[in-house]
Structures are given as structure tokens and as C-alpha cells.
C-alpha positions in Angstrom: 91.2 -24.3 56.9 93.7 -21.5 56.8 96.8 -21.6 58.9 95.8 -18.6 61.0 92.5 -20.3 61.9 94.4 -23.4 63.0 96.9 -21.4 65.1 94.0 -19.9 67.0 92.8 -23.3 68.1 93.9 -25.1 71.3 96.1 -28.2 71.2 93.1 -30.5 72.0 91.1 -28.9 69.2 93.9 -29.4 66.8 94.4 -33.1 67.8 90.7 -33.7 67.4 90.7 -31.9 64.0 93.6 -34.2 62.9 91.7 -37.3 64.0 88.7 -36.2 62.0 90.8 -35.5 58.9 92.5 -38.9 59.2 89.1 -40.6 59.3 87.8 -38.5 56.4 90.9 -39.4 54.4 90.4 -43.1 55.1 86.8 -42.8 54.0 87.7 -40.9 50.8 90.4 -43.4 49.9 88.0 -46.3 50.5 85.3 -44.7 48.3 87.9 -43.9 45.7 88.9 -47.5 45.3 85.2 -48.6 45.0 84.6 -45.9 42.3 82.1 -44.0 44.5 84.1 -40.8 45.0 81.9 -37.8 44.1 84.6 -35.1 44.3 88.2 -36.4 43.7 89.7 -33.0 44.6 88.4 -33.4 48.2 91.0 -36.1 48.7 93.8 -33.5 47.9 92.3 -30.8 50.1 91.9 -33.2 53.0 95.5 -34.3 52.7 96.7 -30.7 52.7 94.4 -29.7 55.6 95.9 -32.6 57.6 99.4 -31.5 56.7 98.6 -27.9 57.8 97.1 -29.2 61.1 100.1 -31.4 61.8 102.5 -28.6 61.0 100.8 -26.3 63.5 100.9 -29.1 66.2 104.6 -29.5 65.5 105.1 -25.7 65.9 103.5 -26.0 69.3 105.8 -28.9 70.2 108.9 -26.9 69.2 107.6 -23.7 70.9 107.8 -21.6 67.8 106.1 -18.3 67.6 102.8 -18.4 65.7 103.4 -15.6 63.2 101.6 -15.4 60.0 104.4 -17.0 58.0 103.4 -15.1 54.9 105.2 -12.1 53.6 107.6 -11.8 56.6 111.2 -11.4 55.7 114.2 -10.3 57.7 116.2 -7.9 55.7 
């Protein structure tokens, strides 16, 4: 998911999304250890999606503005 899509979600939706991603990561790691992982790159994307989700949740906690974050420079 893109960061701007995550920022448009409510806190409850973000927390639910993070729970789902944690469960998916657990399942992917489990399948990886048993050599049944179809797409190993899905593990990486799930980790990054979880990090993005947790970052947006942290921004909400800190009360930061939800700008795009890309290409914005002061000066």
C-alpha cells in the first residue's frame, strides 16, 4: 500500500491492517522455514508494508501533519 492510501485510513483501520500484516508475516515466515514459500519476495513487501503502516500510526500519535512526504523541501 502506498503511504497516501494509508494516511487516508482511520486509526482503527490502520491498527487492523497492522494486525493482518503481522499475521501474514508470521505465516510467511512459517512457510519459509518449511520450504513451502511460493513467492519469497512477498516476505519483503509484507515487512515494508507493516513498517509503512506503523510509521503512519506513529505520525498520528505525534500529531504530525499528513503531507505527501515526497518532493517537499523547504528552501
